[in-house]
mmCIF file as Biopython writes it, N, C-alpha, C and O atoms, coordinates in Angstrom:
data_model
#
loop_
_atom_site.group_PDB
_atom_site.id
_atom_site.type_symbol
_atom_site.label_atom_id
_atom_site.label_alt_id
_atom_site.label_comp_id
_atom_site.label_asym_id
_atom_site.label_entity_id
_atom_site.label_seq_id
_atom_site.pdbx_PDB_ins_code
_atom_site.Cartn_x
_atom_site.Cartn_y
_atom_site.Cartn_z
_atom_site.occupancy
_atom_site.B_iso_or_equiv
_atom_site.auth_seq_id
_atom_site.auth_asym_id
_atom_site.pdbx_PDB_model_num
ATOM 1   N N  . UNK A ? 1  ? -21.024 -18.786 31.111  1.0 0.0 1  A 1 
ATOM 2   C CA . UNK A ? 1  ? -21.575 -16.921 30.428  1.0 0.0 1  A 1 
ATOM 3   C C  . UNK A ? 1  ? -20.339 -16.549 30.491  1.0 0.0 1  A 1 
ATOM 4   O O  . UNK A ? 1  ? -19.499 -16.511 29.593  1.0 0.0 1  A 1 
ATOM 5   N N  . UNK A ? 2  ? -20.229 -16.189 31.939  1.0 0.0 2  A 1 
ATOM 6   C CA . UNK A ? 2  ? -18.818 -15.186 32.022  1.0 0.0 2  A 1 
ATOM 7   C C  . UNK A ? 2  ? -17.558 -15.549 31.416  1.0 0.0 2  A 1 
ATOM 8   O O  . UNK A ? 2  ? -16.721 -14.698 31.115  1.0 0.0 2  A 1 
ATOM 9   N N  . UNK A ? 3  ? -17.387 -16.869 31.216  1.0 0.0 3  A 1 
ATOM 10  C CA . UNK A ? 3  ? -16.022 -17.395 30.568  1.0 0.0 3  A 1 
ATOM 11  C C  . UNK A ? 3  ? -16.199 -16.796 29.027  1.0 0.0 3  A 1 
ATOM 12  O O  . UNK A ? 3  ? -15.323 -16.178 28.421  1.0 0.0 3  A 1 
ATOM 13  N N  . UNK A ? 4  ? -17.737 -17.167 28.446  1.0 0.0 4  A 1 
ATOM 14  C CA . UNK A ? 4  ? -17.896 -16.679 27.260  1.0 0.0 4  A 1 
ATOM 15  C C  . UNK A ? 4  ? -17.464 -15.090 27.128  1.0 0.0 4  A 1 
ATOM 16  O O  . UNK A ? 4  ? -16.759 -14.400 26.392  1.0 0.0 4  A 1 
ATOM 17  N N  . UNK A ? 5  ? -18.050 -14.977 27.925  1.0 0.0 5  A 1 
ATOM 18  C CA . UNK A ? 5  ? -18.242 -12.935 27.753  1.0 0.0 5  A 1 
ATOM 19  C C  . UNK A ? 5  ? -16.477 -12.872 27.846  1.0 0.0 5  A 1 
ATOM 20  O O  . UNK A ? 5  ? -15.919 -12.237 26.951  1.0 0.0 5  A 1 
ATOM 21  N N  . UNK A ? 6  ? -15.827 -13.364 28.655  1.0 0.0 6  A 1 
ATOM 22  C CA . UNK A ? 6  ? -14.236 -12.839 28.642  1.0 0.0 6  A 1 
ATOM 23  C C  . UNK A ? 6  ? -13.474 -13.181 27.696  1.0 0.0 6  A 1 
ATOM 24  O O  . UNK A ? 6  ? -12.399 -12.631 27.461  1.0 0.0 6  A 1 
ATOM 25  N N  . UNK A ? 7  ? -14.132 -14.482 26.813  1.0 0.0 7  A 1 
ATOM 26  C CA . UNK A ? 7  ? -13.403 -14.875 25.922  1.0 0.0 7  A 1 
ATOM 27  C C  . UNK A ? 7  ? -13.246 -14.010 24.582  1.0 0.0 7  A 1 
ATOM 28  O O  . UNK A ? 7  ? -12.211 -13.833 23.940  1.0 0.0 7  A 1 
ATOM 29  N N  . UNK A ? 8  ? -14.714 -13.443 24.279  1.0 0.0 8  A 1 
ATOM 30  C CA . UNK A ? 8  ? -15.311 -12.539 23.088  1.0 0.0 8  A 1 
ATOM 31  C C  . UNK A ? 8  ? -14.614 -11.208 23.829  1.0 0.0 8  A 1 
ATOM 32  O O  . UNK A ? 8  ? -14.312 -10.485 22.879  1.0 0.0 8  A 1 
ATOM 33  N N  . UNK A ? 9  ? -14.360 -10.785 24.607  1.0 0.0 9  A 1 
ATOM 34  C CA . UNK A ? 9  ? -13.826 -9.535  24.964  1.0 0.0 9  A 1 
ATOM 35  C C  . UNK A ? 9  ? -12.192 -9.828  24.888  1.0 0.0 9  A 1 
ATOM 36  O O  . UNK A ? 9  ? -11.452 -8.853  24.757  1.0 0.0 9  A 1 
ATOM 37  N N  . UNK A ? 10 ? -11.702 -10.974 24.958  1.0 0.0 10 A 1 
ATOM 38  C CA . UNK A ? 10 ? -10.130 -10.952 24.810  1.0 0.0 10 A 1 
ATOM 39  C C  . UNK A ? 10 ? -9.791  -11.040 23.220  1.0 0.0 10 A 1 
ATOM 40  O O  . UNK A ? 10 ? -8.710  -10.665 22.763  1.0 0.0 10 A 1 
ATOM 41  N N  . UNK A ? 11 ? -11.041 -11.680 22.286  1.0 0.0 11 A 1 
ATOM 42  C CA . UNK A ? 11 ? -10.861 -11.892 20.665  1.0 0.0 11 A 1 
ATOM 43  C C  . UNK A ? 11 ? -10.907 -10.174 20.029  1.0 0.0 11 A 1 
ATOM 44  O O  . UNK A ? 11 ? -10.146 -9.722  19.173  1.0 0.0 11 A 1 
ATOM 45  N N  . UNK A ? 12 ? -11.680 -9.658  20.515  1.0 0.0 12 A 1 
ATOM 46  C CA . UNK A ? 12 ? -12.285 -8.501  20.353  1.0 0.0 12 A 1 
ATOM 47  C C  . UNK A ? 12 ? -11.093 -7.343  20.473  1.0 0.0 12 A 1 
ATOM 48  O O  . UNK A ? 12 ? -10.882 -6.578  19.531  1.0 0.0 12 A 1 
ATOM 49  N N  . UNK A ? 13 ? -10.269 -7.276  21.817  1.0 0.0 13 A 1 
ATOM 50  C CA . UNK A ? 13 ? -9.264  -6.167  21.886  1.0 0.0 13 A 1 
ATOM 51  C C  . UNK A ? 13 ? -7.979  -6.907  21.153  1.0 0.0 13 A 1 
ATOM 52  O O  . UNK A ? 13 ? -7.231  -6.076  20.638  1.0 0.0 13 A 1 
ATOM 53  N N  . UNK A ? 14 ? -7.504  -8.421  20.968  1.0 0.0 14 A 1 
ATOM 54  C CA . UNK A ? 14 ? -6.597  -9.000  20.207  1.0 0.0 14 A 1 
ATOM 55  C C  . UNK A ? 14 ? -7.164  -8.670  18.580  1.0 0.0 14 A 1 
ATOM 56  O O  . UNK A ? 14 ? -6.373  -8.813  17.648  1.0 0.0 14 A 1 
ATOM 57  N N  . UNK A ? 15 ? -8.058  -8.388  18.421  1.0 0.0 15 A 1 
ATOM 58  C CA . UNK A ? 15 ? -8.060  -7.843  16.582  1.0 0.0 15 A 1 
ATOM 59  C C  . UNK A ? 15 ? -8.206  -6.522  16.823  1.0 0.0 15 A 1 
ATOM 60  O O  . UNK A ? 15 ? -8.217  -6.191  15.638  1.0 0.0 15 A 1 
ATOM 61  N N  . UNK A ? 16 ? -8.349  -5.324  17.503  1.0 0.0 16 A 1 
ATOM 62  C CA . UNK A ? 16 ? -8.207  -4.312  17.557  1.0 0.0 16 A 1 
ATOM 63  C C  . UNK A ? 16 ? -6.430  -4.156  17.778  1.0 0.0 16 A 1 
ATOM 64  O O  . UNK A ? 16 ? -5.917  -3.476  16.889  1.0 0.0 16 A 1 
ATOM 65  N N  . UNK A ? 17 ? -5.748  -4.531  18.515  1.0 0.0 17 A 1 
ATOM 66  C CA . UNK A ? 17 ? -4.242  -4.713  18.707  1.0 0.0 17 A 1 
ATOM 67  C C  . UNK A ? 17 ? -3.781  -5.045  17.585  1.0 0.0 17 A 1 
ATOM 68  O O  . UNK A ? 17 ? -2.616  -4.652  17.520  1.0 0.0 17 A 1 
ATOM 69  N N  . UNK A ? 18 ? -4.222  -5.784  16.286  1.0 0.0 18 A 1 
ATOM 70  C CA . UNK A ? 18 ? -3.266  -6.222  15.506  1.0 0.0 18 A 1 
ATOM 71  C C  . UNK A ? 18 ? -3.623  -5.267  14.132  1.0 0.0 18 A 1 
ATOM 72  O O  . UNK A ? 18 ? -4.684  -4.695  13.885  1.0 0.0 18 A 1 
ATOM 73  N N  . UNK A ? 19 ? -2.668  -5.290  13.521  1.0 0.0 19 A 1 
ATOM 74  C CA . UNK A ? 19 ? -2.600  -4.034  12.445  1.0 0.0 19 A 1 
ATOM 75  C C  . UNK A ? 19 ? -2.854  -2.646  12.245  1.0 0.0 19 A 1 
ATOM 76  O O  . UNK A ? 19 ? -3.146  -2.005  11.235  1.0 0.0 19 A 1 
ATOM 77  N N  . UNK A ? 20 ? -2.629  -2.238  13.764  1.0 0.0 20 A 1 
ATOM 78  C CA . UNK A ? 20 ? -2.368  -0.636  13.855  1.0 0.0 20 A 1 
ATOM 79  C C  . UNK A ? 20 ? -1.337  -0.592  14.339  1.0 0.0 20 A 1 
ATOM 80  O O  . UNK A ? 20 ? -1.325  0.209   15.274  1.0 0.0 20 A 1 
ATOM 81  N N  . UNK A ? 21 ? -0.469  -1.044  14.177  1.0 0.0 21 A 1 
ATOM 82  C CA . UNK A ? 21 ? 1.169   -0.756  14.411  1.0 0.0 21 A 1 
ATOM 83  C C  . UNK A ? 21 ? 1.910   -0.597  13.086  1.0 0.0 21 A 1 
ATOM 84  O O  . UNK A ? 21 ? 1.649   -1.346  12.144  1.0 0.0 21 A 1 
ATOM 85  N N  . UNK A ? 22 ? 2.536   0.059   13.025  1.0 0.0 22 A 1 
ATOM 86  C CA . UNK A ? 22 ? 3.708   0.465   12.034  1.0 0.0 22 A 1 
ATOM 87  C C  . UNK A ? 22 ? 2.439   0.860   10.320  1.0 0.0 22 A 1 
ATOM 88  O O  . UNK A ? 22 ? 1.244   1.142   10.235  1.0 0.0 22 A 1 
ATOM 89  N N  . UNK A ? 23 ? 3.193   0.727   9.615   1.0 0.0 23 A 1 
ATOM 90  C CA . UNK A ? 23 ? 2.485   0.774   8.182   1.0 0.0 23 A 1 
ATOM 91  C C  . UNK A ? 23 ? 1.135   0.240   7.647   1.0 0.0 23 A 1 
ATOM 92  O O  . UNK A ? 23 ? 0.949   -0.929  7.982   1.0 0.0 23 A 1 
ATOM 93  N N  . UNK A ? 24 ? 0.301   0.697   7.022   1.0 0.0 24 A 1 
ATOM 94  C CA . UNK A ? 24 ? -0.626  -0.011  6.483   1.0 0.0 24 A 1 
ATOM 95  C C  . UNK A ? 24 ? -0.607  -0.809  5.315   1.0 0.0 24 A 1 
ATOM 96  O O  . UNK A ? 24 ? -0.112  -0.082  4.454   1.0 0.0 24 A 1 
ATOM 97  N N  . UNK A ? 25 ? -0.894  -1.983  4.780   1.0 0.0 25 A 1 
ATOM 98  C CA . UNK A ? 25 ? -0.907  -2.386  3.580   1.0 0.0 25 A 1 
ATOM 99  C C  . UNK A ? 25 ? -1.022  -1.732  2.426   1.0 0.0 25 A 1 
ATOM 100 O O  . UNK A ? 25 ? -0.438  -2.183  1.441   1.0 0.0 25 A 1 
ATOM 101 N N  . UNK A ? 26 ? -1.853  -0.462  2.322   1.0 0.0 26 A 1 
ATOM 102 C CA . UNK A ? 26 ? -1.989  0.630   1.690   1.0 0.0 26 A 1 
ATOM 103 C C  . UNK A ? 26 ? -0.724  1.142   1.350   1.0 0.0 26 A 1 
ATOM 104 O O  . UNK A ? 26 ? -0.260  0.957   0.225   1.0 0.0 26 A 1 
ATOM 105 N N  . UNK A ? 27 ? -0.001  1.899   2.399   1.0 0.0 27 A 1 
ATOM 106 C CA . UNK A ? 27 ? 1.045   2.424   2.641   1.0 0.0 27 A 1 
ATOM 107 C C  . UNK A ? 27 ? 2.645   1.803   2.133   1.0 0.0 27 A 1 
ATOM 108 O O  . UNK A ? 27 ? 3.658   2.374   1.728   1.0 0.0 27 A 1 
ATOM 109 N N  . UNK A ? 28 ? 2.286   0.296   2.390   1.0 0.0 28 A 1 
ATOM 110 C CA . UNK A ? 28 ? 3.700   -0.760  1.748   1.0 0.0 28 A 1 
ATOM 111 C C  . UNK A ? 28 ? 3.588   -0.322  0.268   1.0 0.0 28 A 1 
ATOM 112 O O  . UNK A ? 28 ? 4.305   0.415   -0.409  1.0 0.0 28 A 1 
ATOM 113 N N  . UNK A ? 29 ? 2.257   -1.136  -0.070  1.0 0.0 29 A 1 
ATOM 114 C CA . UNK A ? 29 ? 2.081   -1.546  -1.415  1.0 0.0 29 A 1 
ATOM 115 C C  . UNK A ? 29 ? 2.321   0.105   -2.452  1.0 0.0 29 A 1 
ATOM 116 O O  . UNK A ? 29 ? 2.753   0.032   -3.603  1.0 0.0 29 A 1 
ATOM 117 N N  . UNK A ? 30 ? 2.029   1.219   -1.920  1.0 0.0 30 A 1 
ATOM 118 C CA . UNK A ? 30 ? 2.461   2.762   -2.345  1.0 0.0 30 A 1 
ATOM 119 C C  . UNK A ? 30 ? 3.770   2.839   -2.411  1.0 0.0 30 A 1 
ATOM 120 O O  . UNK A ? 30 ? 4.323   2.944   -3.505  1.0 0.0 30 A 1 
ATOM 121 N N  . UNK A ? 31 ? 4.455   2.800   -1.269  1.0 0.0 31 A 1 
ATOM 122 C CA . UNK A ? 31 ? 6.020   2.919   -1.228  1.0 0.0 31 A 1 
ATOM 123 C C  . UNK A ? 31 ? 6.834   2.068   -2.144  1.0 0.0 31 A 1 
ATOM 124 O O  . UNK A ? 31 ? 7.796   2.548   -2.744  1.0 0.0 31 A 1 
ATOM 125 N N  . UNK A ? 32 ? 6.445   0.699   -2.283  1.0 0.0 32 A 1 
ATOM 126 C CA . UNK A ? 32 ? 6.847   -0.047  -3.266  1.0 0.0 32 A 1 
ATOM 127 C C  . UNK A ? 32 ? 6.681   0.271   -4.595  1.0 0.0 32 A 1 
ATOM 128 O O  . UNK A ? 32 ? 7.603   0.124   -5.397  1.0 0.0 32 A 1 
ATOM 129 N N  . UNK A ? 33 ? 5.333   0.796   -4.986  1.0 0.0 33 A 1 
ATOM 130 C CA . UNK A ? 33 ? 5.224   1.115   -5.984  1.0 0.0 33 A 1 
ATOM 131 C C  . UNK A ? 33 ? 5.959   2.359   -6.566  1.0 0.0 33 A 1 
ATOM 132 O O  . UNK A ? 33 ? 6.372   2.393   -7.725  1.0 0.0 33 A 1 
ATOM 133 N N  . UNK A ? 34 ? 6.095   3.403   -5.654  1.0 0.0 34 A 1 
ATOM 134 C CA . UNK A ? 34 ? 6.911   4.490   -5.619  1.0 0.0 34 A 1 
ATOM 135 C C  . UNK A ? 34 ? 8.197   4.549   -5.722  1.0 0.0 34 A 1 
ATOM 136 O O  . UNK A ? 34 ? 8.717   5.589   -6.127  1.0 0.0 34 A 1 
ATOM 137 N N  . UNK A ? 35 ? 9.004   3.383   -5.357  1.0 0.0 35 A 1 
ATOM 138 C CA . UNK A ? 35 ? 10.398  2.807   -5.555  1.0 0.0 35 A 1 
ATOM 139 C C  . UNK A ? 35 ? 10.655  2.510   -6.670  1.0 0.0 35 A 1 
ATOM 140 O O  . UNK A ? 35 ? 11.469  3.139   -7.345  1.0 0.0 35 A 1 
ATOM 141 N N  . UNK A ? 36 ? 9.995   1.466   -7.095  1.0 0.0 36 A 1 
ATOM 142 C CA . UNK A ? 36 ? 9.953   1.119   -8.551  1.0 0.0 36 A 1 
ATOM 143 C C  . UNK A ? 36 ? 9.923   1.821   -9.156  1.0 0.0 36 A 1 
ATOM 144 O O  . UNK A ? 36 ? 10.859  1.946   -9.947  1.0 0.0 36 A 1 
ATOM 145 N N  . UNK A ? 37 ? 8.705   2.837   -9.179  1.0 0.0 37 A 1 
ATOM 146 C CA . UNK A ? 37 ? 8.692   3.928   -10.607 1.0 0.0 37 A 1 
ATOM 147 C C  . UNK A ? 37 ? 10.021  4.979   -10.601 1.0 0.0 37 A 1 
ATOM 148 O O  . UNK A ? 37 ? 10.495  5.563   -11.576 1.0 0.0 37 A 1 
ATOM 149 N N  . UNK A ? 38 ? 10.368  5.020   -9.506  1.0 0.0 38 A 1 
ATOM 150 C CA . UNK A ? 38 ? 11.536  5.715   -9.111  1.0 0.0 38 A 1 
ATOM 151 C C  . UNK A ? 38 ? 13.023  5.195   -9.612  1.0 0.0 38 A 1 
ATOM 152 O O  . UNK A ? 38 ? 13.857  6.004   -10.018 1.0 0.0 38 A 1 
ATOM 153 N N  . UNK A ? 39 ? 13.275  3.830   -9.550  1.0 0.0 39 A 1 
ATOM 154 C CA . UNK A ? 39 ? 14.140  3.176   -9.929  1.0 0.0 39 A 1 
ATOM 155 C C  . UNK A ? 39 ? 14.114  3.044   -11.722 1.0 0.0 39 A 1 
ATOM 156 O O  . UNK A ? 39 ? 15.094  2.953   -12.462 1.0 0.0 39 A 1 
ATOM 157 N N  . UNK A ? 40 ? 12.928  3.064   -12.031 1.0 0.0 40 A 1 
ATOM 158 C CA . UNK A ? 40 ? 12.797  3.373   -13.811 1.0 0.0 40 A 1 
ATOM 159 C C  . UNK A ? 40 ? 13.202  5.097   -14.433 1.0 0.0 40 A 1 
ATOM 160 O O  . UNK A ? 40 ? 13.455  5.332   -15.615 1.0 0.0 40 A 1 
ATOM 161 N N  . UNK A ? 41 ? 13.182  6.139   -13.328 1.0 0.0 41 A 1 
ATOM 162 C CA . UNK A ? 41 ? 13.731  7.240   -13.701 1.0 0.0 41 A 1 
ATOM 163 C C  . UNK A ? 41 ? 12.025  7.933   -13.933 1.0 0.0 41 A 1 
ATOM 164 O O  . UNK A ? 41 ? 11.750  8.814   -14.748 1.0 0.0 41 A 1 
ATOM 165 N N  . UNK A ? 42 ? 11.285  7.426   -13.216 1.0 0.0 42 A 1 
ATOM 166 C CA . UNK A ? 42 ? 9.767   8.429   -13.183 1.0 0.0 42 A 1 
ATOM 167 C C  . UNK A ? 42 ? 9.237   8.500   -12.073 1.0 0.0 42 A 1 
ATOM 168 O O  . UNK A ? 42 ? 9.681   7.888   -11.102 1.0 0.0 42 A 1 
ATOM 169 N N  . UNK A ? 43 ? 8.414   9.102   -12.041 1.0 0.0 43 A 1 
ATOM 170 C CA . UNK A ? 43 ? 7.590   9.983   -11.108 1.0 0.0 43 A 1 
ATOM 171 C C  . UNK A ? 43 ? 5.975   9.388   -11.035 1.0 0.0 43 A 1 
ATOM 172 O O  . UNK A ? 43 ? 5.270   9.061   -11.990 1.0 0.0 43 A 1 
ATOM 173 N N  . UNK A ? 44 ? 5.668   9.364   -9.702  1.0 0.0 44 A 1 
ATOM 174 C CA . UNK A ? 44 ? 3.825   8.431   -9.613  1.0 0.0 44 A 1 
ATOM 175 C C  . UNK A ? 44 ? 3.040   9.951   -9.994  1.0 0.0 44 A 1 
ATOM 176 O O  . UNK A ? 44 ? 3.440   11.093  -9.763  1.0 0.0 44 A 1 
ATOM 177 N N  . UNK A ? 45 ? 1.918   9.540   -10.589 1.0 0.0 45 A 1 
ATOM 178 C CA . UNK A ? 45 ? 0.775   10.538  -10.697 1.0 0.0 45 A 1 
ATOM 179 C C  . UNK A ? 45 ? -0.220  9.730   -10.576 1.0 0.0 45 A 1 
ATOM 180 O O  . UNK A ? 45 ? -0.323  8.532   -10.839 1.0 0.0 45 A 1 
ATOM 181 N N  . UNK A ? 46 ? -1.254  10.805  -9.975  1.0 0.0 46 A 1 
ATOM 182 C CA . UNK A ? 46 ? -2.462  10.269  -9.889  1.0 0.0 46 A 1 
ATOM 183 C C  . UNK A ? 46 ? -3.544  9.839   -11.024 1.0 0.0 46 A 1 
ATOM 184 O O  . UNK A ? 46 ? -3.667  10.681  -11.914 1.0 0.0 46 A 1 
ATOM 185 N N  . UNK A ? 47 ? -4.230  8.846   -11.130 1.0 0.0 47 A 1 
ATOM 186 C CA . UNK A ? 47 ? -5.074  8.628   -12.521 1.0 0.0 47 A 1 
ATOM 187 C C  . UNK A ? 47 ? -6.481  9.014   -11.762 1.0 0.0 47 A 1 
ATOM 188 O O  . UNK A ? 47 ? -7.485  8.871   -12.459 1.0 0.0 47 A 1 
ATOM 189 N N  . UNK A ? 48 ? -6.588  9.277   -11.012 1.0 0.0 48 A 1 
ATOM 190 C CA . UNK A ? 48 ? -8.207  10.109  -10.325 1.0 0.0 48 A 1 
ATOM 191 C C  . UNK A ? 48 ? -8.846  9.185   -9.921  1.0 0.0 48 A 1 
ATOM 192 O O  . UNK A ? 48 ? -9.951  9.528   -9.501  1.0 0.0 48 A 1 
ATOM 193 N N  . UNK A ? 49 ? -8.569  7.819   -9.844  1.0 0.0 49 A 1 
ATOM 194 C CA . UNK A ? 49 ? -9.372  6.766   -9.504  1.0 0.0 49 A 1 
ATOM 195 C C  . UNK A ? 49 ? -9.092  6.180   -8.158  1.0 0.0 49 A 1 
ATOM 196 O O  . UNK A ? 49 ? -8.001  5.700   -7.850  1.0 0.0 49 A 1 
ATOM 197 N N  . UNK A ? 50 ? -10.407 6.260   -7.164  1.0 0.0 50 A 1 
ATOM 198 C CA . UNK A ? 50 ? -10.424 5.933   -5.656  1.0 0.0 50 A 1 
ATOM 199 C C  . UNK A ? 50 ? -10.855 4.919   -5.266  1.0 0.0 50 A 1 
ATOM 200 O O  . UNK A ? 50 ? -11.995 4.904   -4.802  1.0 0.0 50 A 1 
ATOM 201 N N  . UNK A ? 51 ? -9.915  3.496   -5.342  1.0 0.0 51 A 1 
ATOM 202 C CA . UNK A ? 51 ? -10.072 2.432   -5.108  1.0 0.0 51 A 1 
ATOM 203 C C  . UNK A ? 51 ? -9.600  1.549   -4.348  1.0 0.0 51 A 1 
ATOM 204 O O  . UNK A ? 51 ? -9.869  0.348   -4.374  1.0 0.0 51 A 1 
ATOM 205 N N  . UNK A ? 52 ? -8.606  2.311   -3.373  1.0 0.0 52 A 1 
ATOM 206 C CA . UNK A ? 52 ? -8.182  1.657   -2.078  1.0 0.0 52 A 1 
ATOM 207 C C  . UNK A ? 52 ? -7.207  0.714   -2.436  1.0 0.0 52 A 1 
ATOM 208 O O  . UNK A ? 52 ? -6.823  -0.033  -1.535  1.0 0.0 52 A 1 
ATOM 209 N N  . UNK A ? 53 ? -6.565  0.544   -3.922  1.0 0.0 53 A 1 
ATOM 210 C CA . UNK A ? 53 ? -5.216  0.294   -4.419  1.0 0.0 53 A 1 
ATOM 211 C C  . UNK A ? 53 ? -4.463  0.967   -5.395  1.0 0.0 53 A 1 
ATOM 212 O O  . UNK A ? 53 ? -4.681  1.398   -6.527  1.0 0.0 53 A 1 
ATOM 213 N N  . UNK A ? 54 ? -3.330  0.923   -4.470  1.0 0.0 54 A 1 
ATOM 214 C CA . UNK A ? 54 ? -2.252  2.155   -5.255  1.0 0.0 54 A 1 
ATOM 215 C C  . UNK A ? 54 ? -2.064  1.889   -6.827  1.0 0.0 54 A 1 
ATOM 216 O O  . UNK A ? 54 ? -2.007  2.805   -7.647  1.0 0.0 54 A 1 
ATOM 217 N N  . UNK A ? 55 ? -1.971  0.477   -7.164  1.0 0.0 55 A 1 
ATOM 218 C CA . UNK A ? 55 ? -1.521  0.301   -8.667  1.0 0.0 55 A 1 
ATOM 219 C C  . UNK A ? 55 ? -2.547  0.617   -9.435  1.0 0.0 55 A 1 
ATOM 220 O O  . UNK A ? 55 ? -2.359  0.393   -10.631 1.0 0.0 55 A 1 
ATOM 221 N N  . UNK A ? 56 ? -3.658  1.102   -9.119  1.0 0.0 56 A 1 
ATOM 222 C CA . UNK A ? 56 ? -4.850  1.386   -9.965  1.0 0.0 56 A 1 
ATOM 223 C C  . UNK A ? 56 ? -5.094  3.167   -9.701  1.0 0.0 56 A 1 
ATOM 224 O O  . UNK A ? 56 ? -5.673  3.938   -10.466 1.0 0.0 56 A 1 
ATOM 225 N N  . UNK A ? 57 ? -4.498  3.464   -8.473  1.0 0.0 57 A 1 
ATOM 226 C CA . UNK A ? 57 ? -4.804  4.969   -8.374  1.0 0.0 57 A 1 
ATOM 227 C C  . UNK A ? 57 ? -3.501  5.589   -8.665  1.0 0.0 57 A 1 
ATOM 228 O O  . UNK A ? 57 ? -3.598  6.794   -8.436  1.0 0.0 57 A 1 
ATOM 229 N N  . UNK A ? 58 ? -2.506  5.323   -9.011  1.0 0.0 58 A 1 
ATOM 230 C CA . UNK A ? 58 ? -1.572  5.913   -9.294  1.0 0.0 58 A 1 
ATOM 231 C C  . UNK A ? 58 ? -1.079  5.223   -10.614 1.0 0.0 58 A 1 
ATOM 232 O O  . UNK A ? 58 ? -1.635  4.209   -11.036 1.0 0.0 58 A 1 
ATOM 233 N N  . UNK A ? 59 ? 0.223   5.941   -11.393 1.0 0.0 59 A 1 
ATOM 234 C CA . UNK A ? 59 ? 0.943   5.585   -12.520 1.0 0.0 59 A 1 
ATOM 235 C C  . UNK A ? 59 ? 2.211   6.148   -12.488 1.0 0.0 59 A 1 
ATOM 236 O O  . UNK A ? 59 ? 2.457   7.085   -11.728 1.0 0.0 59 A 1 
ATOM 237 N N  . UNK A ? 60 ? 3.283   5.536   -13.452 1.0 0.0 60 A 1 
ATOM 238 C CA . UNK A ? 60 ? 4.279   6.020   -13.276 1.0 0.0 60 A 1 
ATOM 239 C C  . UNK A ? 60 ? 4.536   6.590   -14.759 1.0 0.0 60 A 1 
ATOM 240 O O  . UNK A ? 60 ? 4.443   5.948   -15.805 1.0 0.0 60 A 1 
ATOM 241 N N  . UNK A ? 61 ? 4.809   7.659   -14.639 1.0 0.0 61 A 1 
ATOM 242 C CA . UNK A ? 61 ? 5.395   8.657   -15.541 1.0 0.0 61 A 1 
ATOM 243 C C  . UNK A ? 61 ? 6.770   8.854   -15.884 1.0 0.0 61 A 1 
ATOM 244 O O  . UNK A ? 61 ? 7.499   9.597   -15.227 1.0 0.0 61 A 1 
ATOM 245 N N  . UNK A ? 62 ? 7.216   8.107   -17.058 1.0 0.0 62 A 1 
ATOM 246 C CA . UNK A ? 62 ? 8.190   8.530   -17.451 1.0 0.0 62 A 1 
ATOM 247 C C  . UNK A ? 62 ? 8.440   9.313   -18.467 1.0 0.0 62 A 1 
ATOM 248 O O  . UNK A ? 62 ? 7.765   9.215   -19.492 1.0 0.0 62 A 1 
ATOM 249 N N  . UNK A ? 63 ? 9.510   10.269  -18.345 1.0 0.0 63 A 1 
ATOM 250 C CA . UNK A ? 63 ? 10.055  11.156  -19.239 1.0 0.0 63 A 1 
ATOM 251 C C  . UNK A ? 63 ? 11.304  10.671  -19.723 1.0 0.0 63 A 1 
ATOM 252 O O  . UNK A ? 63 ? 11.967  9.773   -19.206 1.0 0.0 63 A 1 
ATOM 253 N N  . UNK A ? 64 ? 11.643  11.460  -20.966 1.0 0.0 64 A 1 
ATOM 254 C CA . UNK A ? 64 ? 12.694  11.165  -21.562 1.0 0.0 64 A 1 
ATOM 255 C C  . UNK A ? 64 ? 12.985  10.023  -23.121 1.0 0.0 64 A 1 
ATOM 256 O O  . UNK A ? 64 ? 12.127  9.232   -23.513 1.0 0.0 64 A 1 
ATOM 257 N N  . UNK A ? 65 ? 13.955  10.152  -23.596 1.0 0.0 65 A 1 
ATOM 258 C CA . UNK A ? 65 ? 13.971  9.564   -24.600 1.0 0.0 65 A 1 
ATOM 259 C C  . UNK A ? 65 ? 13.562  7.850   -24.329 1.0 0.0 65 A 1 
ATOM 260 O O  . UNK A ? 65 ? 13.785  7.169   -23.327 1.0 0.0 65 A 1 
ATOM 261 N N  . UNK A ? 66 ? 12.952  7.504   -25.501 1.0 0.0 66 A 1 
ATOM 262 C CA . UNK A ? 66 ? 12.462  5.689   -25.328 1.0 0.0 66 A 1 
ATOM 263 C C  . UNK A ? 66 ? 13.614  4.966   -25.931 1.0 0.0 66 A 1 
ATOM 264 O O  . UNK A ? 66 ? 14.231  5.200   -26.970 1.0 0.0 66 A 1 
ATOM 265 N N  . UNK A ? 67 ? 13.769  3.978   -24.984 1.0 0.0 67 A 1 
ATOM 266 C CA . UNK A ? 67 ? 14.799  3.255   -25.541 1.0 0.0 67 A 1 
ATOM 267 C C  . UNK A ? 67 ? 14.817  1.726   -24.962 1.0 0.0 67 A 1 
ATOM 268 O O  . UNK A ? 67 ? 14.510  1.640   -23.773 1.0 0.0 67 A 1 
ATOM 269 N N  . UNK A ? 68 ? 15.117  0.579   -25.597 1.0 0.0 68 A 1 
ATOM 270 C CA . UNK A ? 68 ? 14.972  -0.582  -24.847 1.0 0.0 68 A 1 
ATOM 271 C C  . UNK A ? 68 ? 16.361  -1.411  -25.034 1.0 0.0 68 A 1 
ATOM 272 O O  . UNK A ? 68 ? 16.519  -2.631  -25.095 1.0 0.0 68 A 1 
ATOM 273 N N  . UNK A ? 69 ? 17.155  -0.537  -25.093 1.0 0.0 69 A 1 
ATOM 274 C CA . UNK A ? 69 ? 18.762  -0.976  -25.086 1.0 0.0 69 A 1 
ATOM 275 C C  . UNK A ? 69 ? 18.892  -0.693  -23.427 1.0 0.0 69 A 1 
ATOM 276 O O  . UNK A ? 69 ? 18.518  0.248   -22.726 1.0 0.0 69 A 1 
ATOM 277 N N  . UNK A ? 70 ? 19.459  -1.704  -23.189 1.0 0.0 70 A 1 
ATOM 278 C CA . UNK A ? 70 ? 20.245  -1.201  -21.374 1.0 0.0 70 A 1 
ATOM 279 C C  . UNK A ? 70 ? 21.647  -0.894  -21.465 1.0 0.0 70 A 1 
ATOM 280 O O  . UNK A ? 70 ? 22.511  -1.557  -22.039 1.0 0.0 70 A 1 
ATOM 281 N N  . UNK A ? 71 ? 21.779  0.206   -20.822 1.0 0.0 71 A 1 
ATOM 282 C CA . UNK A ? 71 ? 23.118  0.689   -20.843 1.0 0.0 71 A 1 
ATOM 283 C C  . UNK A ? 71 ? 24.152  0.327   -19.933 1.0 0.0 71 A 1 
ATOM 284 O O  . UNK A ? 71 ? 25.277  0.813   -20.052 1.0 0.0 71 A 1 
#
């Protein structure tokens, strides 16, 4: 019984320790989305949605002349 409780305690502590260091998945996805938008000459704007997924919460607004020709 004591061994089972110790194991449960260790697993709980292990679960709490993982994922708390560094950036969250949301922050990483948002940073990648922002960088991709900036690379295309745009800026991220909010769509007003609150989904927990940056790709649906933000859109890349690109202003300037439209062209399909790479320079």
